[in-house]
C-alpha positions as CSV (number, residue, x, y, z in Angstrom):
1,M,0.0,0.0,0.0
2,H,1.3,3.4,-0.9
3,I,0.7,6.4,1.3
4,T,-1.3,9.1,-0.6
5,T,-3.0,12.4,0.4
6,E,-6.3,10.6,0.4
7,N,-5.5,7.8,2.8
8,I,-2.8,9.2,5.0
9,L,-5.2,10.4,7.7
10,L,-7.1,7.1,7.7
11,I,-4.0,5.0,7.9
12,G,-2.4,7.3,10.5
13,S,-5.4,7.4,12.8
14,L,-5.9,3.6,12.5
15,L,-2.2,3.0,13.4
16,L,-2.6,5.4,16.4
17,L,-5.7,3.6,17.6
18,I,-4.1,0.2,17.2
19,S,-1.0,1.4,19.1
20,I,-3.0,2.8,22.0
21,L,-5.1,-0.3,22.3
22,A,-2.0,-2.5,22.1
23,G,-0.3,-0.3,24.7
24,K,-3.2,-0.7,27.1
25,T,-2.8,-4.4,27.3
26,S,1.0,-4.6,26.9
27,Y,1.9,-4.6,30.6
28,K,-0.3,-7.6,31.3
29,F,2.4,-9.5,29.5
30,G,5.3,-7.4,30.8
31,V,6.1,-5.8,27.4
32,P,7.0,-2.1,27.4
33,T,4.4,0.0,25.5
34,L,7.1,1.5,23.2
35,I,7.9,-1.9,21.8
36,L,4.3,-2.4,20.9
37,F,4.3,0.9,19.0
38,L,7.4,-0.2,17.1
39,L,6.0,-3.6,16.3
40,V,2.8,-2.0,15.0
41,G,4.9,0.1,12.7
42,I,6.8,-3.0,11.5
43,L,3.6,-5.0,10.9
44,A,2.2,-2.1,8.9
45,G,5.4,-1.7,6.9
46,S,6.4,-2.9,3.5
47,E,7.3,-6.4,4.7
48,G,4.3,-6.7,7.1
49,I,0.7,-7.3,6.7
50,G,-0.1,-3.6,6.0
51,E,2.4,-3.4,3.1
52,I,2.9,0.3,3.5
53,H,6.0,1.3,1.5
54,F,7.9,3.9,3.4
55,N,11.6,4.4,2.6
56,D,12.5,8.0,3.2
57,P,15.2,8.5,5.9
58,Q,14.9,12.3,5.5
59,I,11.2,12.4,6.5
60,A,11.9,9.9,9.3
61,Q,14.7,12.1,10.6
62,F,12.5,15.2,10.4
63,I,9.8,13.4,12.4
64,G,12.4,12.2,14.8
65,I,13.8,15.7,15.5
66,V,10.3,17.2,16.0
67,S,9.3,14.3,18.3
68,L,12.5,14.6,20.3
69,N,11.8,18.3,20.9
70,F,8.4,17.5,22.4
71,I,9.7,14.6,24.4
72,L,12.7,16.5,25.9
73,F,10.7,19.6,26.5
74,S,7.9,17.7,28.3
75,G,10.6,15.9,30.4
76,G,12.2,19.2,31.2
77,L,8.9,20.7,32.4
78,D,8.3,17.8,34.7
79,T,11.9,18.0,36.1
80,S,11.8,19.5,39.6
81,W,14.9,21.4,40.5
82,K,14.4,20.6,44.2
83,S,14.5,16.8,43.4
84,I,17.5,16.9,41.0
85,K,19.6,19.5,42.9
86,P,21.2,16.9,45.2
87,V,22.1,14.7,42.1
88,V,22.7,17.3,39.4
89,W,26.4,16.6,39.2
90,H,25.7,12.9,39.1
91,G,23.5,13.5,36.1
92,V,26.0,15.8,34.4
93,S,28.8,13.3,34.8
94,L,26.6,10.4,33.4
95,S,25.3,12.5,30.5
96,T,28.7,13.7,29.4
97,L,31.6,11.5,30.6
98,G,29.3,8.4,30.7
99,V,28.1,8.9,27.1
100,L,31.7,9.5,25.9
101,L,33.0,6.3,27.6
102,T,30.1,4.3,26.2
103,A,30.7,5.5,22.7
104,L,34.5,4.9,22.8
105,S,34.2,1.4,24.3
106,V,31.5,0.2,22.0
107,G,33.3,1.8,19.0
108,V,36.6,0.0,19.8
109,F,34.7,-3.3,20.3
110,V,32.9,-3.0,17.0
111,W,36.2,-2.1,15.3
112,F,37.8,-5.2,16.9
113,I,35.1,-7.8,15.9
114,T,34.1,-6.4,12.4
115,D,35.7,-5.0,9.3
116,F,34.6,-1.5,10.3
117,T,37.3,1.2,10.4
118,I,37.9,2.8,13.8
119,Y,35.9,5.9,12.8
120,E,33.0,3.8,11.6
121,G,33.1,1.8,14.8
122,L,33.2,5.0,16.9
123,L,30.2,6.4,14.8
124,L,28.1,3.3,15.7
125,G,29.2,3.6,19.3
126,A,28.2,7.3,19.4
127,I,24.8,6.5,18.0
128,V,24.0,4.0,20.7
129,S,25.7,5.9,23.5
130,S,22.8,7.7,25.1
131,T,19.9,6.3,27.2
132,D,16.5,7.1,25.6
133,A,14.4,9.7,27.4
134,A,11.2,8.5,25.9
135,A,11.9,4.9,27.0
136,V,13.1,5.8,30.6
137,F,10.3,8.4,31.3
138,S,7.5,6.2,30.0
139,I,8.6,2.9,31.7
140,L,9.5,4.4,35.1
141,R,6.3,6.5,35.2
142,S,3.8,4.0,33.7
143,K,5.1,1.2,35.9
144,N,5.1,3.6,38.9
145,I,8.5,2.2,40.0
146,A,9.4,3.8,43.4
147,L,13.1,3.8,44.0
148,K,15.1,4.6,47.2
149,T,17.0,7.9,47.8
150,N,17.6,9.9,44.7
151,L,17.8,7.1,42.1
152,R,14.8,8.1,40.1
153,P,15.7,11.8,39.6
154,T,19.2,10.7,38.7
155,L,17.9,8.3,36.0
156,E,15.5,10.8,34.6
157,L,18.0,13.7,34.7
158,E,20.5,11.5,32.8
159,S,18.1,10.3,30.2
160,G,16.7,13.8,29.6
161,S,20.1,15.4,29.3
162,N,22.4,12.9,27.6
163,D,20.9,13.1,24.1
164,P,22.8,16.3,23.3
165,M,26.2,14.6,24.0
166,A,25.2,11.6,21.8
167,Y,24.0,13.9,19.0
168,F,27.3,15.9,19.1
169,L,29.4,12.7,19.0
170,T,27.3,11.3,16.2
171,I,27.8,14.4,14.1
172,A,31.5,14.6,15.0
173,F,32.4,11.0,14.2
174,L,30.2,11.1,11.0
175,G,32.3,14.1,9.9
176,L,35.5,12.0,10.6
177,V,34.1,9.1,8.5
178,V,33.3,11.4,5.6
179,N,36.5,13.4,5.9
180,Q,39.1,10.9,7.1
181,D,42.0,13.3,6.7
182,K,40.7,15.3,9.7
183,S,42.2,14.6,13.1
184,I,40.1,13.3,16.0
185,Y,41.3,16.4,18.0
186,S,39.4,18.6,15.6
187,I,36.1,17.7,17.4
188,I,37.2,19.3,20.7
189,P,36.5,23.0,19.6
190,L,33.2,21.8,18.1
191,F,32.3,20.1,21.4
192,L,33.0,23.3,23.4
193,Q,31.0,25.4,21.0
194,Q,28.0,23.1,21.0
195,I,27.8,22.7,24.8
196,L,28.6,26.2,25.8
197,I,26.3,27.9,23.3
198,G,23.6,25.4,23.8
199,A,23.6,25.8,27.6
200,A,23.8,29.6,27.5
201,L,21.0,29.9,25.0
202,G,18.9,27.3,26.8
203,F,18.8,29.5,30.0
204,L,18.5,32.7,28.0
205,F,15.5,31.5,26.0
206,G,14.0,30.0,29.2
207,K,14.1,33.4,30.9
208,L,12.8,35.2,27.8
209,S,10.0,32.7,27.3
210,K,8.9,33.1,31.0
211,K,8.7,36.9,30.6
212,L,6.8,36.6,27.3
213,I,4.3,34.0,28.6
214,N,3.6,36.0,31.7
215,R,3.3,39.5,30.1
216,I,1.5,38.7,26.9
217,K,-2.3,38.7,27.4
218,L,-4.0,36.2,25.1
219,D,-7.8,36.0,24.9
220,F,-8.0,32.3,25.1
221,E,-6.3,29.9,27.6
222,G,-5.8,27.3,24.8
223,L,-3.4,29.6,23.0
224,Y,-0.8,29.5,25.8
225,P,0.4,25.9,25.0
226,V,0.5,27.0,21.3
227,L,2.7,29.9,22.3
228,V,5.0,27.6,24.2
229,I,5.3,25.3,21.3
230,A,6.4,28.2,19.1
231,L,9.0,29.3,21.7
232,M,10.3,25.7,21.9
233,F,11.0,25.5,18.2
234,I,12.5,29.0,18.2
235,T,14.8,27.9,20.9
236,F,15.9,24.7,19.0
237,S,16.3,26.3,15.6
238,A,17.9,29.5,16.8
239,T,20.5,27.6,18.9
240,N,21.3,25.3,16.0
241,F,21.7,28.3,13.7
242,L,24.1,29.9,16.1
243,G,26.2,26.8,16.3
244,G,24.9,25.4,19.7
245,N,23.3,22.2,20.6
246,G,19.5,22.7,20.1
247,F,18.5,19.6,22.1
248,L,20.4,20.8,25.1
249,A,18.9,24.3,24.8
250,V,15.3,22.9,24.5
251,Y,15.8,20.7,27.6
252,L,17.3,23.5,29.8
253,S,14.8,26.1,28.8
254,A,12.0,23.6,29.7
255,V,13.6,22.9,33.1
256,Y,13.8,26.7,33.7
257,L,10.1,27.1,32.8
258,G,9.0,24.1,34.8
259,N,10.6,25.5,38.0
260,H,9.2,29.0,37.7
261,D,5.7,30.4,37.9
262,I,4.1,30.9,34.5
263,I,0.5,31.6,33.5
264,H,-1.7,28.5,32.9
265,K,1.3,26.3,33.9
266,R,-1.0,23.3,34.7
267,T,-2.7,23.5,31.3
268,I,0.6,23.8,29.5
269,M,2.1,20.8,31.3
270,K,-0.9,18.6,30.7
271,M,-0.9,19.6,27.0
272,F,2.8,18.8,26.6
273,D,2.4,15.5,28.5
274,G,-0.2,14.4,25.9
275,L,1.8,15.7,23.0
276,A,4.9,13.9,24.3
277,W,2.9,10.6,24.3
278,L,1.6,11.4,20.8
279,M,5.1,12.1,19.5
280,Q,6.5,8.9,21.1
281,I,3.8,6.9,19.3
282,V,4.4,8.7,16.0
283,L,8.1,8.3,16.3
284,F,8.1,4.6,17.0
285,L,5.5,4.0,14.3
286,T,7.6,5.9,11.8
287,L,10.8,4.0,12.6
288,G,8.9,0.7,12.5
289,L,7.7,1.6,9.0
290,L,11.2,2.6,7.9
291,V,12.9,-0.7,8.9
292,Y,13.0,-3.8,6.7
293,P,13.1,-6.9,9.0
294,S,14.8,-8.9,6.2
295,H,17.7,-6.5,6.3
296,V,18.0,-6.8,10.1
297,L,18.3,-10.6,10.1
298,P,21.8,-10.7,8.5
299,V,23.2,-8.5,11.2
300,V,21.6,-10.3,14.2
301,G,24.9,-12.1,15.0
302,I,26.8,-8.8,15.3
303,G,23.8,-7.2,16.9
304,I,23.8,-9.8,19.7
305,F,27.5,-9.3,20.4
306,V,27.1,-5.5,20.4
307,S,24.0,-5.7,22.7
308,V,25.6,-8.0,25.2
309,F,28.8,-5.9,25.3
310,L,26.8,-2.7,25.7
311,I,24.5,-4.0,28.4
312,L,27.0,-6.0,30.4
313,I,30.3,-4.3,29.9
314,A,30.3,-0.8,28.3
315,R,27.4,0.7,30.2
316,P,28.5,-0.6,33.6
317,I,32.1,0.6,33.1
318,S,30.9,4.0,32.0
319,V,28.5,4.3,35.0
320,F,31.1,3.2,37.5
321,I,33.8,5.5,36.2
322,S,31.3,8.5,35.9
323,L,30.1,8.0,39.5
324,M,33.5,7.2,41.0
325,F,33.6,10.8,42.3
326,F,30.5,10.4,44.3
327,K,29.4,8.4,47.4
328,M,26.9,5.8,46.4
329,K,26.1,2.2,47.3
330,M,27.3,-0.4,44.9
331,R,23.9,-1.9,44.3
332,R,22.6,1.5,43.2
333,R,25.4,1.9,40.7
334,F,24.5,-1.5,39.3
335,Y,20.8,-0.4,39.0
336,I,21.8,2.8,37.2
337,S,23.9,0.8,34.8
338,W,21.0,-1.6,34.1
339,V,18.6,1.3,33.3
340,G,20.6,2.1,30.2
341,L,17.6,1.8,27.9
342,R,18.2,2.4,24.2
343,G,15.1,3.3,22.3
344,A,14.0,5.6,19.4
345,V,16.8,8.2,19.8
346,P,19.6,5.9,18.5
347,I,17.5,4.9,15.6
348,V,16.8,8.5,14.7
349,F,20.6,9.3,15.0
350,A,21.2,6.2,12.7
351,T,19.4,8.1,9.9
352,Y,22.3,10.6,9.7
353,P,24.7,8.1,8.1
354,L,22.0,7.1,5.7
355,L,21.5,10.7,4.5
356,A,25.3,11.2,4.4
357,G,25.6,8.2,2.0
358,I,28.5,6.5,3.7
359,E,29.4,3.0,2.7
360,K,28.2,1.0,5.7
361,A,25.2,3.2,6.5
362,D,22.6,0.5,6.0
363,M,24.5,-1.9,8.1
364,I,24.9,0.6,10.9
365,F,21.2,1.4,10.8
366,N,20.1,-2.2,11.1
367,I,22.6,-3.0,13.9
368,V,21.4,0.1,15.8
369,F,17.8,-1.0,15.3
370,F,18.5,-4.5,16.7
371,V,20.5,-3.1,19.6
372,S,17.7,-0.7,20.5
373,L,15.0,-3.3,20.2
374,S,16.9,-5.8,22.4
375,S,17.7,-3.2,25.0
376,V,14.1,-2.2,25.6
377,L,13.0,-5.9,25.5
378,V,15.7,-7.1,27.9
379,Q,16.2,-4.2,30.2
380,G,12.8,-2.5,29.9
381,T,10.9,-5.7,30.9
382,S,13.1,-6.3,34.0
383,L,13.4,-2.9,35.7
384,S,11.0,-3.8,38.5
385,L,12.5,-7.2,39.0
386,I,16.1,-6.0,39.1
387,A,15.1,-3.2,41.5
388,K,13.7,-5.8,43.9
389,W,16.8,-8.0,43.5
390,L,19.1,-5.1,44.3
391,H,16.9,-3.9,47.1
392,V,16.6,-0.4,45.6
393,A,12.8,-0.4,45.3
394,L,10.6,1.0,48.0
395,P,7.9,-1.3,49.4
396,E,4.3,-0.4,48.3
397,K,3.4,1.1,51.7
398,A,6.4,3.3,51.7
399,K,5.8,4.8,48.2
400,P,5.7,8.6,48.5
401,K,2.2,10.1,48.2
402,S,1.5,12.6,45.4
403,P,0.6,16.1,46.6
404,V,-3.0,15.4,45.7
405,D,-3.1,12.3,47.8
406,T,-1.5,14.1,50.7
407,F,-3.9,17.0,50.4
408,L,-7.1,14.9,50.2
409,N,-6.3,12.0,52.5
410,D,-4.4,13.7,55.3
411,G,-7.0,16.0,56.8
412,A,-4.8,17.0,59.7
413,K,-2.5,18.8,57.3
414,S,-5.1,20.6,55.3
415,F,-5.7,24.3,55.9
416,I,-8.2,26.7,54.5
417,R,-7.9,30.4,55.1
418,E,-9.8,33.5,53.9
419,I,-7.5,36.5,53.6
420,V,-8.7,40.0,52.8
421,I,-6.4,42.2,50.7
422,T,-6.4,45.8,51.9
423,E,-6.1,48.7,49.5
424,N,-2.5,49.5,50.5
425,N,-1.3,45.9,50.2
426,H,1.7,45.5,47.8
427,S,0.0,42.7,45.9
428,V,-2.8,45.0,44.6
429,G,-2.5,45.3,40.8
430,K,-0.2,42.3,40.5
431,A,-1.0,39.1,38.6
432,I,-1.0,36.0,40.7
433,V,1.9,34.5,38.8
434,D,4.0,37.5,39.9
435,L,3.3,37.0,43.7
436,K,5.8,34.0,43.9
437,F,3.2,32.0,45.8
438,P,4.4,28.9,47.7
439,R,4.1,25.8,45.5
440,K,2.1,23.9,48.2
441,A,-0.5,26.6,48.3
442,I,-3.2,27.6,45.9
443,I,-5.7,30.4,45.6
444,A,-8.8,28.3,45.1
445,M,-11.2,31.2,44.7
446,I,-11.5,35.0,45.0
447,S,-14.6,36.7,46.5
448,R,-14.9,40.1,44.7
449,N,-17.9,42.4,44.8
450,D,-20.1,39.6,46.2
451,K,-19.2,37.3,43.4
452,F,-16.9,34.3,43.4
453,I,-14.3,34.0,40.6
454,T,-11.9,31.1,39.8
455,P,-8.5,32.7,39.3
456,N,-5.6,31.8,37.1
457,G,-2.1,33.0,36.9
458,A,-3.1,36.1,34.9
459,T,-5.7,37.2,37.4
460,E,-4.8,40.6,39.0
461,I,-5.4,41.2,42.7
462,E,-7.8,44.1,43.4
463,P,-8.4,46.0,46.7
464,N,-10.8,44.3,49.1
465,D,-10.4,40.9,47.4
466,M,-11.0,37.9,49.7
467,L,-8.6,35.2,48.8
468,I,-9.6,31.6,49.7
469,I,-6.3,29.9,50.3
470,L,-5.7,26.1,50.5
471,T,-2.4,24.9,51.9
472,E,-1.0,21.6,53.0
473,D,0.5,22.6,56.4
474,Q,1.0,25.4,58.8
475,D,4.5,26.3,57.5
476,T,3.1,26.8,54.0
477,L,0.4,29.0,55.4
478,K,3.1,31.2,57.1
479,E,4.8,31.5,53.7
480,V,1.5,32.7,52.2
481,Y,1.2,35.5,54.7
482,K,4.8,36.4,54.2
483,C,4.3,36.5,50.5
484,L,1.3,38.8,50.9
485,N,3.3,40.9,53.3
486,L,0.7,40.3,56.1
487,N,1.2,39.5,59.8
488,M,-0.3,36.1,60.4
489,Q,-0.8,36.6,64.1
490,E,-2.7,39.8,63.6
491,E,-4.9,38.1,61.0
492,E,-5.6,35.2,63.4
493,D,-6.4,37.6,66.2
494,E,-8.9,39.4,64.0
495,L,-10.6,36.1,63.2
496,I,-11.0,35.4,66.9
């Protein structure tokens, strides 16, 4: 079947529906959802029952880049600085030194067991060097795996931030394969340029995006997520244009936005969560359509060797060396090394050699596809089991409650206060988003002129407004009074 303008929407929607239904039942059999999405694409492909002929690496790469923007941005929005602050250097070490060591070790191994040149081996190693954010985020969150200490934020920080390093290494080693007269030392200035410009522009665009979102006054709430999507792509494309790493900039700008107050933040985060899932499905379906299973079979032998070396040797070595500077129990290091899931990102990066037209591009693509598939199947299906074996999983009763659970179920810690704003209060005329309200407190309602209104971040405080405040605990309530520049004791006395 050939994709045409007339049938593309029907085929696409049917594939989406099948993928969602397959994903709903996948965990009954212990199979990660992303594998089901990939298999649906393969079955619908040219060698499957759907016989959809799709052989355009350029379109697949474009879909991959767009999808990765949404996946990384959504992951960044969900990243709490408070949770990652204790492990930020762990994550940085894993996402830079760890990725480099993985790429080098796999590259040398491939060069040793195959007829690949050293640069071709390093290129393959670079492509499979990063853990996949989509795979890690979706499996950890959908399985609700609760891990001890700071393991989970470490894993999510690593998977969300290591794609830029893998992307840089892929582009750098691809350049060395194409121009073999260049020295390997020539990639050092490129690395510094990509990382420094990417990081600087990521924070810069994050700050500018926050100011624009909070100051622009749009007539419809639904336009705010659209605005953020535009800002996300501007961040990526502008950073790439200026020579920086666009993926790094997108992730850092999202982390900045996610940890600051912005208008309609909840709506934006929910929207991006849904879009990230959509992009994961579209990405895996596209890559499933792109692959020819008959082309993968001849490289299964090499693929098994590379997969075993990557999972059991390269990844553990890179993790142990990257974390040697930090205090951490051995079993936790072992678990981090096991959660080295490869997913769609390596397959997307494997399209770069295809478009460059290098000699072994097809072989590299098929080996990478097999390695990614085996990684998610072997490691993705065993995360819960390995966590129990290594005693790094929390027991069910010890799992941390969500803020909603805590608020609703722990009545002793729920506080409701009515606070009247006087005419001379400093908050008058300010939007709620500018008040820097405590995260554990919300303004549930405002009584104004004998009417109740439901506020949002853009709502401005007016004189004589009665704010109905919900907080989790007494300390948060004190922060609310401090934020509003009110004396809590005086207010309490007036109530009495």
